[in-house]
C-alpha positions, 0 to 999 in steps of 0.5 A, spaced: 500 500 500 502 506 497 509 503 496 511 501 503 514 495 505 510 491 510 514 493 516 513 501 514 505 500 513 505 497 520 509 502 523 506 508 519 499 506 518 496 501 523 500 502 529 499 510 529 491 508 528 491 503 534 495 509 538 489 514 536 484 509 538 487 507 544 488 515 546 481 516 545 479 511 549 483 513 555 481 520 554 474 518 554 475 514 560 478 520 564 472 524 563 468 519 565 472 518 572 472 526 572 464 526 572 464 521 577 468 525 581 463 531 580 458 527 582 461 525 589 462 533 590 454 534 588 452 529 593 457 531 599 456 539 597 449 539 595 451 544 589 449 542 582 455 540 578 452 537 572 456 531 573 452 527 568 453 532 563 461 531 564 460 524 563 455 524 557 459 530 553 465 526 551 461 521 547 462 525 541 470 523 542 468 516 542 464 517 536 470 520 532 474 514 534 469 509 532 469 512 525 476 513 525 477 505 527 471 503 521 475 507 516 482 505 518 481 497 520 475 495 516 475 499 510 483 499 509 483 507 508 489 511 511 485 517 512 477 518 512 473 520 506 470 527 506 463 525 509 466 521 514 471 526 516 465 531 516 461 527 521 467 525 525 470 532 526 463 535 527 462 530 533 469 531 536 468 539 536 461 538 539 463 534 544 469 538 546 465 544 546 460 541 551 465 537 555 469 544 556 462 547 558 461 541 563 468 542 566 467 549 567 461 549 571 465 544 575 471 548 576 466 554 578 464 549 584 471 547 586 473 554 585 468 557 590 469 551 595 462 549 596 459 556 597 453 557 592 453 565 591 454 568 584 459 573 586 
């Protein structure tokens, strides 16, 4: 494929795609753990932390990983085609924005130290 010998194909295409999938999975698990920590804060402090939002929003990152996995392993493509790229990057961007907003809400709770005032 692309004039690469089997070792180069394994090194430059397959292993990098596996690292991408592994990194996305670890990032997703990390946000799930952060959401669980936020849930514990909400239980203890009785202040809304939007923990469910933090846990659900990163699913778009996981969708991106599934599309990348489908493209690279099942379709044997080096890059996603234009339709796959548009869908995958849209979910990745949406997930990033929603995750940022959820973490920002939780950061506000942590920064206030449990005080619920809007000043």
